[in-house]
Each structure stands twice: as structure tokens, then as C-alpha cells.
N, CA and C atoms of all chains as a GROMACS GRO file, in nm:
protein
  618
    1MET      N    1   8.884  11.822   8.853
    1MET     CA    2   8.873  11.884   8.721
    1MET      C    3   9.014  11.904   8.664
    2ALA      N    4   9.031  11.869   8.539
    2ALA     CA    5   9.161  11.883   8.476
    2ALA      C    6   9.191  12.029   8.445
    3ILE      N    7   9.319  12.060   8.445
    3ILE     CA    8   9.362  12.196   8.413
    3ILE      C    9   9.403  12.198   8.267
    4GLN      N   10   9.351  12.292   8.190
    4GLN     CA   11   9.396  12.306   8.052
    4GLN      C   12   9.511  12.406   8.049
    5ILE      N   13   9.614  12.372   7.975
    5ILE     CA   14   9.732  12.456   7.982
    5ILE      C   15   9.808  12.450   7.850
    6ASP      N   16   9.874  12.561   7.821
    6ASP     CA   17   9.958  12.565   7.703
    6ASP      C   18  10.086  12.487   7.729
    7ALA      N   19  10.134  12.420   7.625
    7ALA     CA   20  10.253  12.336   7.643
    7ALA      C   21  10.374  12.419   7.686
    8ASN      N   22  10.378  12.546   7.650
    8ASN     CA   23  10.494  12.628   7.685
    8ASN      C   24  10.506  12.653   7.835
    9VAL      N   25  10.399  12.632   7.906
    9VAL     CA   26  10.401  12.657   8.050
    9VAL      C   27  10.439  12.530   8.127
   10ILE      N   28  10.451  12.421   8.055
   10ILE     CA   29  10.472  12.293   8.124
   10ILE      C   30  10.603  12.292   8.202
   11LEU      N   31  10.707  12.354   8.146
   11LEU     CA   32  10.835  12.352   8.218
   11LEU      C   33  10.822  12.419   8.353
   12GLN      N   34  10.748  12.530   8.358
   12GLN     CA   35  10.729  12.598   8.486
   12GLN      C   36  10.655  12.507   8.584
   13LEU      N   37  10.556  12.438   8.533
   13LEU     CA   38  10.481  12.348   8.622
   13LEU      C   39  10.569  12.233   8.670
   14PHE      N   40  10.654  12.183   8.581
   14PHE     CA   41  10.747  12.079   8.625
   14PHE      C   42  10.832  12.131   8.740
   15ASN      N   43  10.875  12.255   8.727
   15ASN     CA   44  10.960  12.311   8.833
   15ASN      C   45  10.881  12.325   8.963
   16ILE      N   46  10.756  12.365   8.953
   16ILE     CA   47  10.674  12.381   9.073
   16ILE      C   48  10.658  12.246   9.142
   17PHE      N   49  10.633  12.142   9.062
   17PHE     CA   50  10.604  12.012   9.120
   17PHE      C   51  10.725  11.919   9.117
   18ALA      N   52  10.840  11.975   9.095
   18ALA     CA   53  10.960  11.890   9.083
   18ALA      C   54  10.975  11.803   9.207
   19PRO      N   55  11.009  11.675   9.184
   19PRO     CA   56  11.021  11.586   9.299
   19PRO      C   57  11.153  11.607   9.372
   20ILE      N   58  11.164  11.718   9.440
   20ILE     CA   59  11.284  11.744   9.518
   20ILE      C   60  11.275  11.657   9.643
   21VAL      N   61  11.356  11.555   9.644
   21VAL     CA   62  11.350  11.466   9.758
   21VAL      C   63  11.426  11.534   9.872
   22SER      N   64  11.356  11.623   9.936
   22SER     CA   65  11.422  11.707  10.034
   22SER      C   66  11.450  11.629  10.161
   23ASP      N   67  11.549  11.672  10.230
   23ASP     CA   68  11.599  11.601  10.346
   23ASP      C   69  11.510  11.625  10.468
   24LEU      N   70  11.463  11.518  10.523
   24LEU     CA   71  11.377  11.526  10.641
   24LEU      C   72  11.443  11.606  10.753
   25VAL      N   73  11.569  11.579  10.775
   25VAL     CA   74  11.636  11.644  10.888
   25VAL      C   75  11.648  11.794  10.865
   26ALA      N   76  11.681  11.831  10.740
   26ALA     CA   77  11.692  11.974  10.710
   26ALA      C   78  11.558  12.044  10.733
   27LYS      N   79  11.451  11.978  10.690
   27LYS     CA   80  11.319  12.037  10.711
   27LYS      C   81  11.289  12.046  10.860
   28PHE      N   82  11.326  11.940  10.931
   28PHE     CA   83  11.299  11.939  11.074
   28PHE      C   84  11.374  12.053  11.143
   29ARG      N   85  11.503  12.067  11.106
   29ARG     CA   86  11.583  12.173  11.167
   29ARG      C   87  11.522  12.310  11.140
   30ALA      N   88  11.475  12.327  11.018
   30ALA     CA   89  11.415  12.455  10.983
   30ALA      C   90  11.294  12.485  11.070
   31ARG      N   91  11.223  12.379  11.109
   31ARG     CA   92  11.104  12.400  11.191
   31ARG      C   93  11.137  12.406  11.340
   32HIS      N   94  11.256  12.361  11.376
   32HIS     CA   95  11.289  12.350  11.518
   32HIS      C   96  11.421  12.420  11.552
   33ASP      N   97  11.442  12.535  11.498
   33ASP     CA   98  11.557  12.618  11.534
   33ASP      C   99  11.690  12.546  11.514
   34GLY      N  100  11.701  12.465  11.410
   34GLY     CA  101  11.829  12.405  11.375
   34GLY      C  102  11.868  12.284  11.458
   35LYS      N  103  11.779  12.235  11.544
   35LYS     CA  104  11.815  12.119  11.627
   35LYS      C  105  11.792  11.988  11.553
   36ASP      N  106  11.874  11.887  11.585
   36ASP     CA  107  11.851  11.754  11.529
   36ASP      C  108  11.725  11.694  11.590
   37PRO      N  109  11.656  11.608  11.514
   37PRO     CA  110  11.538  11.542  11.571
   37PRO      C  111  11.579  11.435  11.671
   38THR      N  112  11.494  11.415  11.769
   38THR     CA  113  11.514  11.299  11.856
   38THR      C  114  11.467  11.176  11.779
   39PRO      N  115  11.508  11.056  11.822
   39PRO     CA  116  11.458  10.936  11.754
   39PRO      C  117  11.307  10.928  11.750
   40GLU      N  118  11.240  10.971  11.855
   40GLU     CA  119  11.094  10.967  11.857
   40GLU      C  120  11.035  11.062  11.753
   41GLU      N  121  11.095  11.180  11.745
   41GLU     CA  122  11.047  11.276  11.645
   41GLU      C  123  11.074  11.227  11.503
   42LEU      N  124  11.187  11.163  11.486
   42LEU     CA  125  11.220  11.109  11.354
   42LEU      C  126  11.119  11.004  11.312
   43ARG      N  127  11.084  10.916  11.404
   43ARG     CA  128  10.985  10.812  11.373
   43ARG      C  129  10.849  10.873  11.343
   44ALA      N  130  10.814  10.975  11.419
   44ALA     CA  131  10.684  11.040  11.394
   44ALA      C  132  10.681  11.100  11.254
   45GLU      N  133  10.791  11.162  11.215
   45GLU     CA  134  10.798  11.220  11.080
   45GLU      C  135  10.789  11.111  10.974
   46PHE      N  136  10.857  11.001  11.000
   46PHE     CA  137  10.858  10.889  10.906
   46PHE      C  138  10.715  10.840  10.881
   47PHE      N  139  10.643  10.813  10.988
   47PHE     CA  140  10.506  10.762  10.973
   47PHE      C  141  10.414  10.868  10.911
   48ALA      N  142  10.434  10.992  10.949
   48ALA     CA  143  10.350  11.099  10.894
   48ALA      C  144  10.372  11.114  10.744
   49ASN      N  145  10.498  11.106  10.702
   49ASN     CA  146  10.527  11.119  10.559
   49ASN      C  147  10.461  11.006  10.480
   50ILE      N  148  10.477  10.885  10.529
   50ILE     CA  149  10.418  10.770  10.458
   50ILE      C  150  10.267  10.782  10.455
   51ASP      N  151  10.208  10.818  10.567
   51ASP     CA  152  10.061  10.830  10.570
   51ASP      C  153  10.012  10.938  10.473
   52ALA      N  154  10.090  11.045  10.461
   52ALA     CA  155  10.051  11.152  10.369
   52ALA      C  156  10.050  11.102  10.225
   53TYR      N  157  10.153  11.027  10.187
   53TYR     CA  158  10.158  10.974  10.050
   53TYR      C  159  10.048  10.869  10.028
   54LEU      N  160  10.024  10.786  10.128
   54LEU     CA  161   9.917  10.687  10.115
   54LEU      C  162   9.782  10.756  10.098
   55GLY      N  163   9.762  10.861  10.174
   55GLY     CA  164   9.637  10.937  10.163
   55GLY      C  165   9.622  11.001  10.027
   56GLU      N  166   9.731  11.051   9.973
   56GLU     CA  167   9.726  11.113   9.840
   56GLU      C  168   9.683  11.010   9.735
   57GLY      N  169   9.740  10.890   9.745
   57GLY     CA  170   9.703  10.784   9.650
   57GLY      C  171   9.559  10.741   9.666
   58LEU      N  172   9.515  10.726   9.788
   58LEU     CA  173   9.376  10.686   9.813
   58LEU      C  174   9.278  10.791   9.760
   59LEU      N  175   9.311  10.917   9.783
   59LEU     CA  176   9.223  11.025   9.737
   59LEU      C  177   9.212  11.024   9.584
   60TRP      N  178   9.325  11.006   9.518
   60TRP     CA  179   9.319  11.004   9.371
   60TRP      C  180   9.232  10.888   9.324
   61LYS      N  181   9.250  10.772   9.384
   61LYS     CA  182   9.172  10.656   9.339
   61LYS      C  183   9.023  10.674   9.370
   62ALA      N  184   8.994  10.740   9.481
   62ALA     CA  185   8.854  10.763   9.515
   62ALA      C  186   8.786  10.857   9.415
   63THR      N  187   8.864  10.949   9.361
   63THR     CA  188   8.806  11.046   9.267
   63THR      C  189   8.822  11.002   9.122
   64HIS      N  190   8.890  10.890   9.101
   64HIS     CA  191   8.906  10.836   8.965
   64HIS      C  192   8.870  10.688   8.964
   65PRO      N  193   8.744  10.656   8.986
   65PRO     CA  194   8.707  10.514   8.988
   65PRO      C  195   8.728  10.450   8.852
   66LEU      N  196   8.755  10.321   8.857
   66LEU     CA  197   8.772  10.247   8.731
   66LEU      C  198   8.642  10.250   8.651
   67PRO      N  199   8.649  10.270   8.521
   67PRO     CA  200   8.527  10.264   8.441
   67PRO      C  201   8.470  10.124   8.444
   68PRO      N  202   8.337  10.113   8.440
   68PRO     CA  203   8.277   9.979   8.441
   68PRO      C  204   8.319   9.899   8.319
   69LYS      N  205   8.341   9.769   8.340
   69LYS     CA  206   8.378   9.683   8.228
   69LYS      C  207   8.255   9.660   8.140
   70PRO      N  208   8.273   9.660   8.010
   70PRO     CA  209   8.158   9.633   7.923
   70PRO      C  210   8.107   9.492   7.943
   71ALA      N  211   7.975   9.479   7.935
   71ALA     CA  212   7.915   9.346   7.954
   71ALA      C  213   7.961   9.252   7.843
   72ALA      N  214   7.985   9.128   7.882
   72ALA     CA  215   8.033   9.030   7.782
   72ALA      C  216   7.920   8.987   7.690
   73MET      N  217  11.346  11.964   7.557
   73MET     CA  218  11.301  12.014   7.688
   73MET      C  219  11.304  11.901   7.792
   74ARG      N  220  11.280  11.778   7.743
   74ARG     CA  221  11.276  11.666   7.837
   74ARG      C  222  11.412  11.651   7.907
   75HIS      N  223  11.521  11.669   7.829
   75HIS     CA  224  11.653  11.654   7.889
   75HIS      C  225  11.680  11.765   7.990
   76LEU      N  226  11.632  11.884   7.957
   76LEU     CA  227  11.649  11.996   8.050
   76LEU      C  228  11.578  11.968   8.181
   77ILE      N  229  11.454  11.920   8.170
   77ILE     CA  230  11.378  11.888   8.292
   77ILE      C  231  11.450  11.782   8.373
   78GLY      N  232  11.494  11.677   8.304
   78GLY     CA  233  11.565  11.570   8.373
   78GLY      C  234  11.689  11.622   8.443
   79GLY      N  235  11.763  11.706   8.374
   79GLY     CA  236  11.885  11.760   8.433
   79GLY      C  237  11.856  11.843   8.556
   80VAL      N  238  11.753  11.926   8.546
   80VAL     CA  239  11.715  12.010   8.661
   80VAL      C  240  11.676  11.923   8.779
   81LEU      N  241  11.595  11.820   8.751
   81LEU     CA  242  11.548  11.734   8.860
   81LEU      C  243  11.663  11.661   8.926
   82LEU      N  244  11.752  11.605   8.844
   82LEU     CA  245  11.862  11.529   8.903
   82LEU      C  246  11.955  11.620   8.981
   83ALA      N  247  11.980  11.739   8.929
   83ALA     CA  248  12.066  11.833   9.002
   83ALA      C  249  12.003  11.871   9.135
   84LEU      N  250  11.874  11.899   9.133
   84LEU     CA  251  11.806  11.936   9.257
   84LEU      C  252  11.805  11.819   9.354
   85THR      N  253  11.786  11.698   9.299
   85THR     CA  254  11.780  11.580   9.385
   85THR      C  255  11.910  11.563   9.461
   86VAL      N  256  12.021  11.572   9.387
   86VAL     CA  257  12.151  11.552   9.451
   86VAL      C  258  12.182  11.668   9.545
   87ALA      N  259  12.149  11.790   9.499
   87ALA     CA  260  12.182  11.907   9.580
   87ALA      C  261  12.106  11.910   9.711
   88CYS      N  262  11.984  11.856   9.711
   88CYS     CA  263  11.900  11.866   9.829
   88CYS      C  264  11.926  11.752   9.928
   89ALA      N  265  12.002  11.654   9.887
   89ALA     CA  266  12.027  11.541   9.976
   89ALA      C  267  12.137  11.576  10.076
   90SER      N  268  12.135  11.510  10.189
   90SER     CA  269  12.240  11.533  10.287
   90SER      C  270  12.254  11.408  10.372
   91ASN      N  271  12.355  11.408  10.456
   91ASN     CA  272  12.384  11.290  10.537
   91ASN      C  273  12.289  11.280  10.655
   92ALA      N  274  12.277  11.156  10.705
   92ALA     CA  275  12.198  11.136  10.826
   92ALA      C  276  12.266  11.208  10.942
   93PRO      N  277  12.189  11.255  11.039
   93PRO     CA  278  12.249  11.323  11.154
   93PRO      C  279  12.343  11.228  11.228
   94PRO      N  280  12.460  11.275  11.264
   94PRO     CA  281  12.557  11.186  11.332
   94PRO      C  282  12.511  11.143  11.470
   95THR      N  283  12.412  11.210  11.525
   95THR     CA  284  12.364  11.176  11.659
   95THR      C  285  12.275  11.052  11.660
   96LEU      N  286  12.234  11.006  11.543
   96LEU     CA  287  12.142  10.893  11.537
   96LEU      C  288  12.217  10.762  11.555
   97GLY      N  289  12.156  10.671  11.628
   97GLY     CA  290  12.210  10.536  11.640
   97GLY      C  291  12.178  10.455  11.516
   98PRO      N  292  12.231  10.332  11.510
   98PRO     CA  293  12.209  10.250  11.389
   98PRO      C  294  12.062  10.228  11.356
   99ALA      N  295  11.980  10.198  11.457
   99ALA     CA  296  11.839  10.171  11.430
   99ALA      C  297  11.770  10.296  11.376
  100ASP      N  298  11.801  10.410  11.433
  100ASP     CA  299  11.737  10.533  11.388
  100ASP      C  300  11.791  10.579  11.254
  101THR      N  301  11.917  10.547  11.228
  101THR     CA  302  11.970  10.577  11.094
  101THR      C  303  11.894  10.499  10.989
  102ARG      N  304  11.856  10.375  11.022
  102ARG     CA  305  11.778  10.296  10.926
  102ARG      C  306  11.640  10.357  10.905
  103ILE      N  307  11.582  10.411  11.013
  103ILE     CA  308  11.453  10.481  10.997
  103ILE      C  309  11.470  10.602  10.906
  104TRP      N  310  11.580  10.674  10.928
  104TRP     CA  311  11.608  10.791  10.845
  104TRP      C  312  11.619  10.749  10.698
  105GLN      N  313  11.693  10.639  10.674
  105GLN     CA  314  11.708  10.591  10.536
  105GLN      C  315  11.573  10.546  10.480
  106ALA      N  316  11.496  10.475  10.562
  106ALA     CA  317  11.364  10.428  10.517
  106ALA      C  318  11.276  10.547  10.482
  107ASN      N  319  11.286  10.653  10.561
  107ASN     CA  320  11.207  10.772  10.533
  107ASN      C  321  11.248  10.836  10.400
  108GLU      N  322  11.379  10.845  10.378
  108GLU     CA  323  11.426  10.903  10.251
  108GLU      C  324  11.377  10.818  10.133
  109ALA      N  325  11.385  10.686  10.148
  109ALA     CA  326  11.339  10.597  10.040
  109ALA      C  327  11.189  10.613  10.018
  110ALA      N  328  11.114  10.621  10.127
  110ALA     CA  329  10.969  10.640  10.116
  110ALA      C  330  10.937  10.772  10.046
  111MET      N  331  11.012  10.875  10.079
  111MET     CA  332  10.988  11.005  10.015
  111MET      C  333  11.022  11.001   9.867
  112ALA      N  334  11.127  10.927   9.833
  112ALA     CA  335  11.163  10.915   9.691
  112ALA      C  336  11.048  10.848   9.614
  113LEU      N  337  10.995  10.740   9.670
  113LEU     CA  338  10.880  10.672   9.606
  113LEU      C  339  10.758  10.763   9.606
  114GLY      N  340  10.733  10.827   9.718
  114GLY     CA  341  10.617  10.913   9.729
  114GLY      C  342  10.621  11.028   9.630
  115GLN      N  343  10.740  11.077   9.601
  115GLN     CA  344  10.751  11.187   9.505
  115GLN      C  345  10.724  11.140   9.364
  116VAL      N  346  10.756  11.014   9.333
  116VAL     CA  347  10.721  10.960   9.202
  116VAL      C  348  10.568  10.956   9.190
  117GLN      N  349  10.503  10.909   9.295
  117GLN     CA  350  10.357  10.905   9.294
  117GLN      C  351  10.298  11.046   9.285
  118HIS      N  352  10.354  11.138   9.362
  118HIS     CA  353  10.306  11.276   9.363
  118HIS      C  354  10.319  11.338   9.224
  119ALA      N  355  10.433  11.313   9.160
  119ALA     CA  356  10.455  11.367   9.025
  119ALA      C  357  10.351  11.309   8.929
  120ALA      N  358  10.324  11.179   8.941
  120ALA     CA  359  10.225  11.116   8.853
  120ALA      C  360  10.089  11.181   8.871
  121ILE      N  361  10.049  11.201   8.995
  121ILE     CA  362   9.917  11.260   9.022
  121ILE      C  363   9.909  11.404   8.971
  122GLU      N  364  10.016  11.479   8.989
  122GLU     CA  365  10.014  11.618   8.942
  122GLU      C  366  10.013  11.624   8.789
  123LEU      N  367  10.089  11.536   8.724
  123LEU     CA  368  10.089  11.534   8.578
  123LEU      C  369   9.953  11.492   8.524
  124ASN      N  370   9.885  11.408   8.599
  124ASN     CA  371   9.751  11.363   8.559
  124ASN      C  372   9.650  11.478   8.564
  125LYS      N  373   9.678  11.579   8.644
  125LYS     CA  374   9.584  11.692   8.657
  125LYS      C  375   9.596  11.790   8.539
  126ILE      N  376   9.705  11.779   8.464
  126ILE     CA  377   9.733  11.878   8.360
  126ILE      C  378   9.691  11.825   8.224
  127GLU      N  379   9.620  11.908   8.150
  127GLU     CA  380   9.586  11.874   8.014
  127GLU      C  381   9.667  11.960   7.919
  128ALA      N  382   9.728  11.897   7.821
  128ALA     CA  383   9.800  11.971   7.717
  128ALA      C  384   9.712  11.975   7.594
  129CYS      N  385   9.698  12.094   7.536
  129CYS     CA  386   9.609  12.111   7.420
  129CYS      C  387   9.687  12.155   7.296
  130ASP      N  388   9.816  12.143   7.300
  130ASP     CA  389   9.898  12.182   7.186
  130ASP      C  390   9.985  12.064   7.148
  131PRO      N  391   9.952  11.988   7.045
  131PRO     CA  392   9.840  12.011   6.953
  131PRO      C  393   9.709  11.956   7.008
  132VAL      N  394   9.600  12.003   6.952
  132VAL     CA  395   9.470  11.947   6.987
  132VAL      C  396   9.460  11.807   6.928
  133PRO      N  397   9.381  11.716   6.980
  133PRO     CA  398   9.291  11.736   7.093
  133PRO      C  399   9.366  11.736   7.227
  134CYS      N  400   9.302  11.794   7.327
  134CYS     CA  401   9.361  11.799   7.459
  134CYS      C  402   9.373  11.657   7.516
  135ARG      N  403   9.478  11.635   7.590
  135ARG     CA  404   9.492  11.506   7.659
  135ARG      C  405   9.573  11.530   7.786
  136LYS      N  406   9.552  11.442   7.884
  136LYS     CA  407   9.626  11.453   8.009
  136LYS      C  408   9.773  11.422   7.985
  137LEU      N  409   9.859  11.493   8.056
  137LEU     CA  410  10.002  11.466   8.039
  137LEU      C  411  10.035  11.324   8.082
  138LEU      N  412   9.967  11.275   8.184
  138LEU     CA  413   9.984  11.135   8.223
  138LEU      C  414   9.843  11.075   8.234
  139SER      N  415   9.822  10.967   8.165
  139SER     CA  416   9.687  10.909   8.158
  139SER      C  417   9.643  10.855   8.294
  140ASP      N  418   9.512  10.837   8.308
  140ASP     CA  419   9.459  10.775   8.430
  140ASP      C  420   9.517  10.635   8.448
  141MET      N  421   9.531  10.563   8.339
  141MET     CA  422   9.582  10.426   8.348
  141MET      C  423   9.724  10.423   8.405
  142ASN      N  424   9.808  10.513   8.355
  142ASN     CA  425   9.946  10.517   8.406
  142ASN      C  426   9.951  10.567   8.550
  143THR      N  427   9.869  10.665   8.581
  143THR     CA  428   9.866  10.717   8.717
  143THR      C  429   9.824  10.608   8.815
  144ARG      N  430   9.720  10.534   8.777
  144ARG     CA  431   9.674  10.424   8.863
  144ARG      C  432   9.782  10.318   8.879
  145ALA      N  433   9.855  10.292   8.772
  145ALA     CA  434   9.962  10.192   8.779
  145ALA      C  435  10.068  10.234   8.881
  146VAL      N  436  10.103  10.362   8.881
  146VAL     CA  437  10.204  10.410   8.976
  146VAL      C  438  10.152  10.396   9.120
  147ILE      N  439  10.028  10.439   9.142
  147ILE     CA  440   9.972  10.433   9.278
  147ILE      C  441   9.961  10.288   9.323
  148ASP      N  442   9.922  10.200   9.233
  148ASP     CA  443   9.906  10.058   9.269
  148ASP      C  444  10.039   9.992   9.304
  149VAL      N  445  10.147  10.049   9.258
  149VAL     CA  446  10.279   9.996   9.296
  149VAL      C  447  10.332  10.066   9.422
  150VAL      N  448  10.321  10.198   9.423
  150VAL     CA  449  10.385  10.276   9.530
  150VAL      C  450  10.313  10.256   9.665
  151SER      N  451  10.181  10.254   9.664
  151SER     CA  452  10.110  10.245   9.792
  151SER      C  453  10.143  10.117   9.870
  152PRO      N  454  10.138   9.999   9.807
  152PRO     CA  455  10.176   9.879   9.883
  152PRO      C  456  10.322   9.883   9.928
  153ALA      N  457  10.408   9.942   9.846
  153ALA     CA  458  10.549   9.952   9.885
  153ALA      C  459  10.564  10.040  10.009
  154LEU      N  460  10.490  10.151  10.011
  154LEU     CA  461  10.497  10.240  10.128
  154LEU      C  462  10.444  10.170  10.253
  155GLN      N  463  10.338  10.093  10.235
  155GLN     CA  464  10.284  10.018  10.350
  155GLN      C  465  10.385   9.916  10.400
  156THR      N  466  10.456   9.855  10.307
  156THR     CA  467  10.558   9.757  10.348
  156THR      C  468  10.673   9.826  10.422
  157ILE      N  469  10.717   9.940  10.370
  157ILE     CA  470  10.826  10.013  10.436
  157ILE      C  471  10.781  10.060  10.574
  158ARG      N  472  10.655  10.099  10.583
  158ARG     CA  473  10.603  10.143  10.713
  158ARG      C  474  10.606  10.028  10.813
  159ALA      N  475  10.571   9.907  10.766
  159ALA     CA  476  10.565   9.791  10.855
  159ALA      C  477  10.703   9.732  10.881
  160VAL      N  478  10.788   9.736  10.779
  160VAL     CA  479  10.922   9.674  10.791
  160VAL      C  480  11.026   9.774  10.741
  161PRO      N  481  11.057   9.876  10.823
  161PRO     CA  482  11.149   9.979  10.775
  161PRO      C  483  11.287   9.924  10.737
  162ASP      N  484  11.332   9.818  10.804
  162ASP     CA  485  11.464   9.765  10.772
  162ASP      C  486  11.474   9.712  10.629
  163GLY      N  487  11.360   9.679  10.570
  163GLY     CA  488  11.362   9.626  10.433
  163GLY      C  489  11.345   9.733  10.327
  164TRP      N  490  11.373   9.859  10.363
  164TRP     CA  491  11.344   9.970  10.273
  164TRP      C  492  11.411   9.956  10.137
  165LEU      N  493  11.535   9.906  10.134
  165LEU     CA  494  11.609   9.906  10.008
  165LEU      C  495  11.547   9.810   9.908
  166ALA      N  496  11.524   9.686   9.953
  166ALA     CA  497  11.466   9.586   9.862
  166ALA      C  498  11.326   9.629   9.819
  167THR      N  499  11.248   9.678   9.913
  167THR     CA  500  11.110   9.718   9.881
  167THR      C  501  11.108   9.833   9.782
  168ALA      N  502  11.189   9.933   9.808
  168ALA     CA  503  11.187  10.052   9.721
  168ALA      C  504  11.243  10.020   9.583
  169ASN      N  505  11.350   9.942   9.577
  169ASN     CA  506  11.404   9.907   9.446
  169ASN      C  507  11.304   9.825   9.366
  170ALA      N  508  11.237   9.731   9.432
  170ALA     CA  509  11.137   9.649   9.363
  170ALA      C  510  11.023   9.738   9.311
  171ALA      N  511  10.984   9.836   9.390
  171ALA     CA  512  10.876   9.926   9.348
  171ALA      C  513  10.916  10.006   9.225
  172VAL      N  514  11.037  10.058   9.225
  172VAL     CA  515  11.082  10.135   9.108
  172VAL      C  516  11.084  10.045   8.984
  173ASP      N  517  11.131   9.923   9.001
  173ASP     CA  518  11.131   9.829   8.888
  173ASP      C  519  10.989   9.805   8.839
  174GLN      N  520  10.896   9.787   8.932
  174GLN     CA  521  10.757   9.760   8.895
  174GLN      C  522  10.693   9.879   8.824
  175VAL      N  523  10.724   9.998   8.871
  175VAL     CA  524  10.672  10.118   8.803
  175VAL      C  525  10.717  10.118   8.658
  176ASN      N  526  10.844  10.089   8.637
  176ASN     CA  527  10.895  10.087   8.499
  176ASN      C  528  10.827   9.980   8.416
  177LEU      N  529  10.794   9.868   8.477
  177LEU     CA  530  10.730   9.760   8.403
  177LEU      C  531  10.585   9.791   8.368
  178LYS      N  532  10.517   9.860   8.457
  178LYS     CA  533  10.372   9.878   8.441
  178LYS      C  534  10.333  10.000   8.357
  179LEU      N  535  10.425  10.095   8.343
  179LEU     CA  536  10.393  10.212   8.262
  179LEU      C  537  10.399  10.176   8.114
  180ASP      N  538  10.311  10.238   8.034
  180ASP     CA  539  10.328  10.221   7.890
  180ASP      C  540  10.439  10.315   7.842
  181ALA      N  541  10.466  10.311   7.712
  181ALA     CA  542  10.581  10.386   7.659
  181ALA      C  543  10.566  10.536   7.686
  182THR      N  544  10.446  10.588   7.670
  182THR     CA  545  10.424  10.731   7.694
  182THR      C  546  10.445  10.764   7.841
  183GLY      N  547  10.391  10.680   7.927
  183GLY     CA  548  10.408  10.704   8.070
  183GLY      C  549  10.553  10.698   8.112
  184LYS      N  550  10.626  10.604   8.057
  184LYS     CA  551  10.769  10.594   8.089
  184LYS      C  552  10.842  10.722   8.050
  185ALA      N  553  10.808  10.774   7.933
  185ALA     CA  554  10.874  10.896   7.887
  185ALA      C  555  10.841  11.013   7.978
  186LYS      N  556  10.716  11.022   8.022
  186LYS     CA  557  10.674  11.135   8.105
  186LYS      C  558  10.736  11.129   8.245
  187LEU      N  559  10.749  11.010   8.296
  187LEU     CA  560  10.794  10.995   8.435
  187LEU      C  561  10.941  10.958   8.448
  188ARG      N  562  11.009  10.948   8.335
  188ARG     CA  563  11.145  10.896   8.338
  188ARG      C  564  11.236  10.974   8.435
  189ALA      N  565  11.230  11.107   8.428
  189ALA     CA  566  11.318  11.187   8.514
  189ALA      C  567  11.289  11.162   8.662
  190TYR      N  568  11.162  11.145   8.696
  190TYR     CA  569  11.124  11.124   8.835
  190TYR      C  570  11.170  10.986   8.884
  191VAL      N  571  11.152  10.887   8.796
  191VAL     CA  572  11.193  10.751   8.833
  191VAL      C  573  11.345  10.745   8.846
  192GLU      N  574  11.414  10.812   8.756
  192GLU     CA  575  11.561  10.813   8.764
  192GLU      C  576  11.608  10.883   8.891
  193ALA      N  577  11.540  10.991   8.926
  193ALA     CA  578  11.577  11.062   9.049
  193ALA      C  579  11.560  10.971   9.170
  194ALA      N  580  11.450  10.897   9.174
  194ALA     CA  581  11.427  10.804   9.285
  194ALA      C  582  11.536  10.698   9.288
  195ARG      N  583  11.573  10.648   9.170
  195ARG     CA  584  11.677  10.544   9.164
  195ARG      C  585  11.810  10.598   9.217
  196ILE      N  586  11.842  10.722   9.181
  196ILE     CA  587  11.968  10.781   9.229
  196ILE      C  588  11.967  10.792   9.381
  197ILE      N  589  11.856  10.838   9.434
  197ILE     CA  590  11.845  10.850   9.580
  197ILE      C  591  11.865  10.714   9.646
  198LEU      N  592  11.799  10.612   9.594
  198LEU     CA  593  11.809  10.479   9.654
  198LEU      C  594  11.952  10.427   9.646
  199ASN      N  595  12.017  10.449   9.532
  199ASN     CA  596  12.155  10.403   9.518
  199ASN      C  597  12.246  10.473   9.618
  200GLN      N  598  12.225  10.602   9.635
  200GLN     CA  599  12.308  10.677   9.730
  200GLN      C  600  12.282  10.632   9.873
  201LEU      N  601  12.156  10.608   9.905
  201LEU     CA  602  12.123  10.560  10.040
  201LEU      C  603  12.187  10.423  10.065
  202ALA      N  604  12.184  10.338   9.962
  202ALA     CA  605  12.240  10.203   9.977
  202ALA      C  606  12.390  10.209  10.003
  203LYS      N  607  12.453  10.313   9.949
  203LYS     CA  608  12.598  10.328   9.969
  203LYS      C  609  12.627  10.393  10.104
  204GLY      N  610  12.524  10.430  10.175
  204GLY     CA  611  12.544  10.496  10.304
  204GLY      C  612  12.554  10.646  10.293
  205GLY      N  613  12.533  10.699  10.174
  205GLY     CA  614  12.540  10.843  10.154
  205GLY      C  615  12.404  10.906  10.161
  206VAL      N  616  12.387  11.011  10.084
  206VAL     CA  617  12.268  11.096  10.075
  206VAL      C  618  12.247  11.177  10.202
   0.00000   0.00000   0.00000
């Protein structure tokens, strides 16, 4: 369902959803007491991040099917 | 307001970036770079999906900030690129740059305007990664 919103609030929403390309390692350190990730952990994060974005795209497409083409 | 948003995004993008951990070997540094590139692309897609959820009603009639058509175009470019990076992490730079180019080509004028700051942020990240920074 779409959200109806006043245009004046858009800037706040942009800030909430701003694409802060945050650093994987910084996030990892925050979750692991400041330690660097091992190569195995780094790879796991890499695959998990990609899978999360792929899932987000698939979900959107599943909930927004293409409208049927008009009959010729 | 668009310039303000763009400025905020670019400042945050640069401020939040950092160098790869010095403990990583060359192969793992490439994974780290591939991950950063994937996240840059993924955030463009995420922004598109979130903008698609919002309807602006000033002025009426209400319309989505980013149309379904533009949102689908972004996903149709980003998802295959992410799958390619997942399969061939060493090719992250060419894959991600091509994806950003394709996003720009497939969006209509309105979509380009709405997503410009996000696409530019992704481009900056990729350029910095290519230079060995970020």
C-alpha cells in the first residue's frame, strides 16, 4: 500500500532512507567488539548483503506484477 | 531542495566510507571492494523501492515519487548485476559501472531527476574504490 505524504516531509524521508553506503568493516567491528573480520566472515557478509538486495528486488516485483498487455 | 538532498547524500557517502582493513590479503581486499560496490548498487535499488512507496499529493493528483516503471527498470538492471558480482567478484568494477550506466539509460527524465543523487553517490563510491580508496 502506498503512503500518502505531504511534500514538506519528503526531505525527512530522504534522510531516513538516505543511501549511506556504510562500511562493511565498520559495521562488523561494531557487532564484534571492534575486531577485523576474518576472510571467511567477510565473504559471508558479502554473500548475505547481495542476497538481501536480491530478495528486496524479487519481493517488489512479486508485489508489483506487470499489467496485462491489451489484446491486439 | 534537490541540491540540498544531493549534498547531504554525497557528504554522508564520503564521510561513511573507509579503507579496507590492512589485515586482508589481495583476494580478500577484492571481496571487500566487491561488497562495497554491491552495496552501492543495492542502495540505488533500495532508494528506488522506498521512493516508489511514497505518494506525493502536493499538488494533487497524488502520484508516486518514483513510478512503477522506473522502479522496475532499476531492479531489472541492479539484480542481474548483483548476481554477476556474486558469481565473479573480481569483475566488480566493470559490472557495477555498466549497471550504473544502464540505470541512467533506462530511467525516464522524471526518474533520472528523482534518483540522480543516489546514482551519483554510487558513481563516487565506485570511482573511489577503483582508485584503491574508500
